[in-house]
SEPAMAR-937636 format. One record per residue (C-alpha): residue in one letter; x, y, z. Coordinates in pm, 1 decimal, padded with zeros to 6 digits. Each point is the difference from the previous one (the first is absolute). Layout:
SEPAMAR-937636
> residu,X,Y,Z
> a,X,Y,Z
...
end
This chain:
SEPAMAR-937636
> residu,X,Y,Z
> x,00000.0,00000.0,00000.0
> x,00132.8,00343.4,-00095.9
> x,-00005.3,00292.5,00242.2
> x,-00248.9,00271.0,-00100.2
> x,00113.6,00355.0,00069.0
> x,-00259.0,00264.2,00082.9
> x,00032.4,00377.1,00007.2
> x,-00303.1,00086.6,00211.8
> x,-00151.7,00260.4,00227.6
> x,-00206.5,00166.9,-00275.7
> x,-00223.3,-00045.8,00201.4
> x,00073.7,-00248.2,00277.3
> x,-00359.3,-00123.9,-00037.0
> x,00071.1,-00126.7,-00350.3
> x,00344.1,-00128.5,00105.0
> x,-00149.8,-00222.8,00267.3
> x,-00242.8,-00128.1,-00265.0
> x,00295.8,-00089.2,-00222.8
> x,00159.6,-00187.0,00290.5
> x,-00323.7,-00179.9,00088.0
> x,-00072.0,-00104.7,-00358.3
> x,00355.1,-00119.6,-00058.9
> x,-00011.4,-00227.7,00302.8
> x,-00351.7,-00130.4,-00050.7
> x,00091.2,-00056.1,-00364.5
> x,00300.6,-00213.4,00088.5
> x,-00207.2,-00190.2,00254.8
> x,-00267.1,-00071.3,-00262.8
> x,00254.2,-00109.0,-00260.9
> x,00235.4,-00205.5,00218.8
> x,-00210.0,-00087.9,00304.7
> x,00126.3,-00095.0,00341.3
> x,00196.0,00265.2,00187.4
> x,00149.2,00162.7,-00307.0
> x,00019.9,00379.2,-00014.8
> x,00147.5,00258.0,-00235.6
> x,00364.7,00102.7,00001.5
> x,-00015.9,00380.0,00003.6
> x,00199.3,00306.0,00088.9
> x,-00156.5,00346.2,00020.0
> x,00105.7,00358.7,00038.6
> x,-00283.0,00229.7,00107.1
> x,00037.3,00366.0,-00095.4
> x,-00162.7,00294.6,00177.0
> x,-00321.7,00063.9,-00192.1
> x,-00059.1,00354.4,00122.1
> x,00346.3,00115.5,-00103.9
> x,-00027.3,-00170.9,-00336.9
> x,-00345.1,00145.5,-00066.1
> x,00124.7,00351.7,00077.2
> x,00273.9,-00048.0,-00260.8
> x,-00258.1,-00129.0,-00248.3
> x,-00227.7,00299.9,00051.5
> x,00296.7,00236.2,-00039.4
> x,00086.4,-00175.7,-00329.2
> x,00345.0,-00085.8,00136.0
> x,00030.0,-00324.8,-00189.5
> x,00378.1,-00012.5,00006.9
> x,-00022.0,-00010.3,00379.0
> x,-00273.6,-00263.8,-00013.4
> x,00218.1,-00210.1,-00227.4
> x,00297.7,00039.3,00231.9
> x,-00201.1,-00118.0,00299.0
> x,-00150.6,-00300.7,-00176.0
> x,00324.5,-00096.9,-00171.0
> x,00168.9,-00002.7,00341.3
> x,-00278.3,-00218.7,00139.0
> x,00021.1,-00238.1,-00295.3
> x,00376.4,-00036.3,00034.5
> x,-00045.6,-00076.8,00367.3
> x,-00248.1,-00274.0,-00081.2
> x,00240.2,-00143.4,-00257.1
> x,00286.4,00009.1,00250.3
> x,-00220.0,-00186.2,00249.2
> x,-00018.5,-00295.0,-00238.6
> x,-00301.6,00058.6,-00225.3
> x,-00005.5,-00188.8,-00330.7
> x,-00273.4,00213.0,-00158.2
> x,-00153.4,00337.2,00078.3
> x,-00351.3,00141.1,00036.5
> x,-00091.7,00364.6,00051.6
> x,-00312.6,-00014.9,00219.0
> x,-00171.4,00305.9,-00145.6
> x,-00166.2,00106.3,-00322.7
> x,00064.3,00375.1,00007.8
> x,00369.7,-00033.8,00075.2
> x,00051.4,-00215.2,-00307.2
> x,00056.1,00346.6,-00145.1
> x,00368.0,-00066.7,00081.0
> x,-00008.5,-00374.4,-00068.7
> x,00257.9,00023.2,-00277.8
> x,00246.0,00169.9,00236.9
> x,-00055.5,-00267.3,00262.7
> x,00032.0,-00288.2,-00246.4
> x,00321.2,00142.4,-00144.4
> x,00158.4,00036.8,00343.5
> x,-00011.0,-00368.0,00096.5
> x,00134.1,-00320.4,-00152.2
> x,-00302.7,-00214.2,00084.8
> x,-00317.0,-00028.0,-00212.5
> x,-00258.9,00273.3,00056.0
> x,-00362.1,-00107.8,-00034.6
> x,-00182.1,00303.0,-00142.7
> x,-00358.8,00020.2,00122.7
> x,-00141.3,00140.1,-00325.8
> x,00147.8,-00291.2,-00197.1
> x,-00153.1,-00250.7,00239.3
> x,-00347.4,00155.0,-00012.0
> x,00005.7,00052.3,-00376.2
> x,00097.9,-00360.3,-00065.4
> x,-00284.3,-00120.0,00222.5
> x,-00250.7,00207.6,-00200.5
> x,00140.5,-00111.6,-00335.1
> x,-00013.2,-00363.7,00110.8
> x,-00372.1,00052.9,00065.0
> x,-00039.0,00115.6,-00360.8
> x,-00052.6,00366.2,00084.3
> x,00098.6,00294.0,-00217.8
> x,-00152.6,00288.1,00199.3
> x,00011.8,00036.5,00378.0
> x,-00081.3,00267.5,00254.1
> x,00249.6,00118.5,00259.2
> x,-00118.5,00130.5,00337.3
> x,00253.6,00161.9,00231.0
> x,00127.5,00327.6,00135.1
> x,-00014.5,00309.0,-00218.2
> x,00377.3,-00013.7,-00036.7
> x,-00001.4,-00354.3,-00136.1
> x,-00291.9,00037.3,-00240.2
> x,00094.7,00342.0,-00137.1
> x,00358.1,-00086.2,-00100.2
> x,00128.6,-00254.7,-00246.8
> x,00274.0,-00178.3,00196.6
> x,-00245.9,-00279.1,00085.6
> x,-00264.2,00025.5,-00273.0
> x,00270.3,00029.2,-00264.6
> x,00176.4,-00309.9,00126.9
> x,-00329.4,-00191.1,-00011.5
> x,-00069.8,00135.0,-00348.2
> x,00332.8,-00145.0,-00117.5
> x,-00162.6,-00340.9,00043.9
> x,-00269.1,00089.4,-00252.2
> x,-00261.9,00122.1,00245.3
> x,-00212.8,00311.3,-00022.0
> x,-00024.4,00144.6,00350.1
> x,-00301.3,00206.8,00105.1
> x,00022.7,00222.6,00308.5
> x,-00261.3,00171.3,00218.4
> x,-00134.8,00340.9,-00092.2
> x,00191.9,00279.3,00180.2
> x,-00317.6,00080.5,00193.5
> x,00064.6,-00318.9,00202.3
> x,00365.4,00064.1,00078.8
> x,-00050.6,00188.8,00326.9
> x,-00238.7,-00266.9,00129.3
> x,00238.6,-00282.5,-00082.9
> x,00293.0,00182.9,00161.1
> x,-00203.7,00062.7,00314.3
> x,-00099.3,-00366.0,00022.0
> x,00358.2,-00115.9,-00041.1
> x,00191.7,00255.0,00208.1
> x,-00254.4,00077.7,00272.4
> x,-00150.5,-00344.8,00047.0
> x,00149.1,-00309.0,-00160.1
> x,00367.2,00062.3,00082.7
> x,-00115.1,00031.5,00363.6
> x,-00187.6,-00330.8,-00014.7
> x,-00346.5,00159.1,-00019.8
> x,-00221.5,-00195.9,-00241.4
> x,-00331.0,00185.4,-00021.0
> x,-00310.0,-00113.8,-00187.8
> x,-00080.2,00344.7,-00152.3
> x,00351.8,00016.3,-00140.0
> x,-00027.6,-00352.5,-00136.7
> x,-00319.1,00099.6,-00180.0
> x,00168.2,00313.5,-00134.8
> x,00286.2,-00201.3,-00149.0
> x,-00241.2,-00252.2,-00148.5
> x,-00192.1,00284.0,-00165.1
> x,00322.6,00118.9,-00162.4
> x,00064.9,-00354.8,-00118.9
> x,-00348.4,-00016.4,-00149.2
> x,00065.4,00322.8,-00190.9
> x,00312.8,-00155.4,-00146.9
> x,-00207.1,-00304.8,-00094.8
> x,-00248.4,00225.6,-00177.3
> x,00294.8,00158.6,-00184.1
> x,00103.5,-00339.2,-00135.7
> x,00233.4,-00152.3,00258.3
> x,00001.3,-00380.5,-00006.7
> x,00158.8,-00020.2,00345.0
> x,00133.9,00233.9,00266.2
> x,00343.0,00022.2,00162.8
> x,-00002.4,00100.5,00365.7
> x,00304.0,00217.8,-00056.8
> x,00073.6,00085.7,00360.3
> x,00147.0,-00268.9,00220.6
> x,-00246.9,00079.4,00280.1
> x,-00318.9,00011.7,-00208.7
> x,-00040.6,-00375.1,-00018.8
> x,-00047.0,-00001.6,00376.6
> x,-00306.7,00217.4,-00059.9
> x,-00143.9,-00135.3,-00325.4
> x,-00036.4,-00370.9,-00077.2
> x,-00112.1,-00190.6,-00306.5
> x,-00331.1,-00066.2,00174.5
> x,-00067.0,00375.0,-00001.9
> x,00026.8,00030.0,-00379.9
> x,-00146.9,-00164.8,-00306.7
> x,00303.6,00103.4,-00202.9
> x,00306.7,-00228.2,00032.5
> x,00237.2,00145.9,00259.5
> x,00381.2,-00014.2,-00014.9
> x,00140.4,00059.4,00351.2
> x,00355.9,00131.3,-00024.9
> x,00140.3,-00133.2,00325.8
> x,-00140.3,-00352.0,-00040.4
> x,00127.8,-00024.4,-00356.6
> x,00342.5,00140.0,00093.1
> x,00034.6,-00253.0,00280.4
> x,-00110.0,-00290.0,-00220.9
> x,00257.5,00093.6,-00264.0
> x,00271.7,00025.5,00264.6
> x,-00088.7,-00343.3,00136.1
> x,00001.7,-00149.0,-00349.4
> x,00356.4,00127.0,-00037.1
> x,00114.7,-00090.4,00350.9
> x,-00136.7,-00353.2,-00009.5
> x,00079.2,-00083.5,-00362.9
end
């Protein structure tokens, strides 16, 4: 079994979900007392978010590159960045280490393509859906990516930053996200990517008629495929 390296803390809520899914995944695949080999560096989310909002991406890259190198030095055989928004600097992180980097957008796009989809919706923070670092990477796999109307951006940001990253899963917010998903369905989406690593703790497949692609679950599954190959 390979050791999976995690750069986490963005937020810690999603990082603990990565850790939980990795270990339950190994238990399901191998049985017995087996658990995942992991090493994690957890960055300070508040500091990183302040740099993001100030558009100081060189400083963001420096922080995450340092974290990634620490994970590699601790013995990781492959690397995951446990965040969607901070894949903005994924190329910098991947280039700074000598171990394989598992890009979240590639993982999610392949899952959609394998389901025969050509057009998917992406629900996430305003930063993620309004820039092309993630949608463009998905599009390189032959997908058309639809994003929420800007009128929904403030609501989605509030749900993510004021509630979900603090572990608050509220029914009105769940319904609000599902309504956005239904709008994307009406616009022609064949499935929807929950493009924020915390959103899948709020919205489940049972809440939607449209096929749902949960980023964290898919990222973990791909990492386990590699680690246990």
